[in-house]
C-alpha positions in Angstrom: -87.0 20.5 -8.9 -90.4 20.6 -10.6 -89.0 22.6 -13.5 -86.1 20.2 -13.9 -88.3 17.1 -13.9 -90.8 18.8 -16.3 -88.0 19.7 -18.6 -86.7 16.2 -18.6 -90.2 14.9 -19.5 -90.6 17.5 -22.2 -87.4 16.3 -23.8 -88.7 12.7 -23.8 -86.1 11.5 -21.2 -87.2 8.8 -18.8 -87.3 9.4 -15.0 -87.0 6.3 -12.9 -89.1 5.6 -9.9 -85.9 5.5 -7.8 -84.9 8.9 -9.1 -88.3 10.3 -8.2 -87.9 8.8 -4.7 -84.5 10.3 -4.3 -85.7 13.7 -5.4 -88.6 13.6 -2.9 -86.2 12.8 -0.1 -84.1 15.8 -1.1 -87.3 18.0 -1.2 -88.3 16.7 2.2 -84.8 17.5 3.6 -83.9 13.9 4.2 -80.8 14.0 2.0 -78.4 16.7 0.7 -77.8 17.8 -2.9 -74.4 16.1 -2.8 -76.0 12.8 -1.7 -78.6 13.1 -4.5 -75.9 13.7 -7.1 -73.8 10.8 -5.7 -76.8 8.4 -5.8 -77.7 9.4 -9.3 -74.1 9.0 -10.6 -73.8 5.6 -8.9 -77.1 4.5 -10.4 -75.8 5.1 -13.9 -72.2 3.8 -13.3 -70.6 7.2 -13.4 -67.4 8.0 -11.5 -67.6 9.8 -8.2 -66.9 13.5 -8.3 -66.7 15.9 -5.4 -69.5 18.4 -5.2 
C-alpha cells in the first residue's frame, strides 16, 4: 500500500482523507480488499463490480 500511495502522489494525483482512512482500515485488518474496492468505486460513482 505504501508503494501505491507513493506512486499516486508522484504522479500528482490527489488522495482524499477518506481514502487514506479506508486504506488504514484495510492495513489494520478491519476491512477486506473487496470492501476497499467497493468503497472507493462508490465514492467516485463507479458501477459495482464483483472482485
